[in-house]
C-alpha positions as CSV (number, residue, x, y, z in Angstrom):
1,M,-2.9,14.6,15.7
2,S,-6.6,13.9,16.0
3,D,-9.1,12.3,18.3
4,I,-10.5,10.3,15.4
5,F,-9.2,6.7,15.3
6,S,-8.9,4.4,12.3
7,D,-11.3,1.5,11.9
8,S,-8.4,-0.7,13.1
9,G,-8.2,1.2,16.4
10,L,-4.8,2.7,15.5
11,P,-4.3,6.5,15.3
12,P,-5.0,8.3,12.0
13,V,-2.2,9.0,9.5
14,Q,-0.7,12.4,9.1
15,R,0.0,13.4,5.4
16,V,2.1,16.4,4.5
17,V,2.3,17.4,0.8
18,T,4.8,19.9,-0.6
19,G,5.0,21.7,-3.9
20,H,6.2,25.0,-5.4
21,D,5.1,28.6,-5.3
22,A,5.0,31.0,-8.3
23,Q,8.7,31.8,-7.7
24,G,9.7,28.1,-7.8
25,R,10.3,27.9,-4.0
26,A,9.2,25.0,-1.9
27,V,5.9,25.4,-0.1
28,F,3.6,23.2,1.9
29,R,0.6,22.5,-0.3
30,S,-1.6,20.6,2.2
31,E,-1.6,18.7,5.5
32,D,-4.3,16.4,6.8
33,V,-4.8,13.7,9.4
34,T,-7.0,10.8,8.1
35,P,-8.0,7.5,9.6
36,T,-7.7,4.1,7.8
37,R,-11.1,2.6,6.8
38,M,-12.2,-1.0,6.7
39,I,-12.2,-2.6,3.2
40,P,-15.2,-4.8,2.2
41,S,-13.4,-8.1,3.0
42,G,-13.1,-7.0,6.6
43,D,-9.5,-8.2,7.0
44,A,-7.8,-4.8,6.9
45,A,-8.3,-1.1,6.9
46,F,-6.7,1.0,4.1
47,L,-5.8,4.6,3.5
48,L,-4.7,5.8,0.1
49,I,-2.0,8.4,0.6
50,W,-1.0,9.3,-2.9
51,T,-0.9,8.1,-6.5
52,T,1.0,9.1,-9.7
53,A,-0.6,8.6,-13.1
54,T,2.8,7.8,-14.7
55,V,6.2,6.3,-13.9
56,P,8.4,8.2,-13.8
57,A,6.2,10.6,-11.8
58,D,5.3,14.0,-13.1
59,N,6.0,16.6,-10.3
60,N,4.2,19.2,-12.5
61,D,0.9,17.4,-12.1
62,E,-1.0,19.4,-9.5
63,T,-3.6,16.7,-9.0
64,D,-4.0,15.7,-5.3
65,G,-2.8,12.1,-5.8
66,R,-5.3,10.8,-3.2
67,H,-8.1,11.9,-5.5
68,R,-7.0,9.8,-8.5
69,E,-8.9,6.6,-9.1
70,A,-6.8,3.6,-8.1
71,G,-7.3,0.0,-7.4
72,L,-4.8,-2.2,-5.6
73,T,-2.3,-0.9,-8.1
74,L,-2.5,1.9,-10.7
75,N,-1.8,0.8,-14.3
76,G,1.1,3.0,-15.6
77,G,1.6,4.7,-12.3
78,S,2.4,4.3,-8.6
79,V,0.4,4.1,-5.3
80,I,1.3,4.6,-1.7
81,R,-1.2,3.4,0.9
82,V,-1.2,2.5,4.6
83,V,-2.7,-0.9,5.4
84,D,-3.7,-1.9,8.9
85,M,-4.0,-5.8,8.9
86,L,-6.3,-6.9,11.7
87,P,-5.3,-9.5,14.3
88,G,-5.9,-13.1,13.1
89,K,-6.8,-12.0,9.5
90,E,-5.2,-12.7,6.2
91,S,-5.4,-11.5,2.6
92,P,-6.2,-13.7,-0.3
93,M,-3.3,-15.1,-2.3
94,H,-2.6,-12.5,-5.0
95,R,0.0,-11.3,-7.6
96,T,0.2,-7.8,-9.2
97,N,2.3,-6.5,-12.1
98,S,4.2,-4.2,-9.8
99,I,7.2,-3.9,-7.6
100,D,6.0,-3.3,-4.0
101,Y,7.9,-1.9,-1.1
102,G,6.3,-2.8,2.3
103,I,7.6,-1.0,5.4
104,V,6.2,-2.5,8.7
105,L,5.5,0.5,10.9
106,E,3.9,-1.3,13.8
107,G,3.4,-4.9,14.8
108,E,4.4,-7.8,12.7
109,I,3.1,-9.7,9.6
110,E,3.6,-13.1,8.1
111,L,4.3,-13.2,4.4
112,E,3.4,-16.6,2.7
113,L,4.4,-17.5,-0.9
114,D,2.4,-19.8,-3.2
115,D,4.7,-22.8,-2.3
116,G,3.8,-22.4,1.4
117,A,7.2,-20.8,2.4
118,K,6.7,-18.2,5.2
119,R,8.6,-15.3,6.7
120,T,7.7,-13.1,9.6
121,V,8.5,-9.4,9.2
122,R,8.6,-7.3,12.3
123,Q,8.4,-3.5,13.0
124,G,11.0,-1.7,11.0
125,G,11.3,-4.6,8.5
126,I,11.0,-3.9,4.8
127,I,9.6,-6.3,2.2
128,V,10.5,-6.0,-1.5
129,Q,7.7,-7.8,-3.3
130,R,8.7,-8.5,-7.0
131,G,5.5,-9.6,-8.7
132,T,5.3,-12.9,-6.8
133,N,2.1,-14.7,-5.7
134,H,1.7,-14.2,-2.0
135,L,-0.6,-13.5,0.9
136,W,-0.3,-11.5,4.2
137,R,-1.3,-13.0,7.5
138,N,-1.4,-11.3,10.9
139,T,-0.8,-14.2,13.4
140,T,-0.7,-11.9,16.4
141,D,-3.4,-10.3,18.7
142,K,-2.3,-6.7,17.6
143,V,-2.9,-4.7,14.5
144,C,0.0,-4.6,12.0
145,R,0.4,-1.3,10.1
146,I,2.4,-1.4,6.9
147,A,3.1,1.4,4.4
148,F,3.0,-0.1,0.8
149,I,4.5,1.7,-2.2
150,L,3.4,-0.1,-5.4
151,I,5.0,0.9,-8.7
152,E,3.8,-0.6,-12.0
153,A,6.2,-3.2,-13.5
154,P,6.0,-5.6,-16.5
155,A,4.8,-9.1,-15.6
156,Y,7.5,-11.5,-14.5
157,L,8.5,-13.7,-17.5
158,H,8.8,-17.5,-16.7
159,D,10.1,-19.5,-19.6
160,G,9.4,-16.5,-21.8
161,A,5.7,-16.2,-20.9
162,P,4.3,-13.6,-18.5
163,L,2.8,-14.8,-15.3
164,P,-0.8,-13.6,-15.0
165,E,-1.9,-11.0,-12.4
166,D,-4.3,-12.4,-9.8
167,K,-5.8,-9.4,-7.9
168,P,-8.4,-9.8,-5.2
169,D,-12.0,-9.2,-6.4
170,H,-13.1,-6.7,-3.8
171,K,-13.1,-2.9,-4.4
172,L,-10.8,-0.9,-2.2
C-alpha cells in the first residue's frame, strides 16, 4: 500500500476504478491509495471514494466520481465514503434524505436514535439507515472505520408530512 497514514492513524484506502476501452472491454481506469483526512469538527477523518450525479447511476459518465462536489449526501445522486470515527468521539444528531448502508470495516461503533435507543455494531456488521435521526459514537479506545454508501431518497413521511433533514453544519 503506502507509508502515508490517515489522520486517524489507520492505513490509507486503496481505490480501484474500472471502465471500458474503445472496443467495449473492461479495463482498469485508475488506482490510488489515499488517506482519510480530519473533518473540521475533529471527531472523524473522511475520505470520499466516489459519487454519482444521478440515481440510477450513469456508467457512461466518465467523470471521476471523487472530483464531483458533494456534501454529506449528494442531491439526486449517491456517495460512498470511508469514515474513521475517533476514539471517544461522537457525531451530532442528524437526519438525511437518503438510505445509507454502513459497513463496519474495523472496530465498533454505537448507533443512537433520537429516542435514546442504542445498538453497538461491530466489525463486519452492517447498518441500514433509513432516513432516521441518529448519531454515531465511538465508545472504545480504538478508531472505528466504516464504509458508508448514501443514496438519495425522498423524505420519510410521518402522518403524511415529510420529516425535515437535519444535516451537520460543518463542511466535509
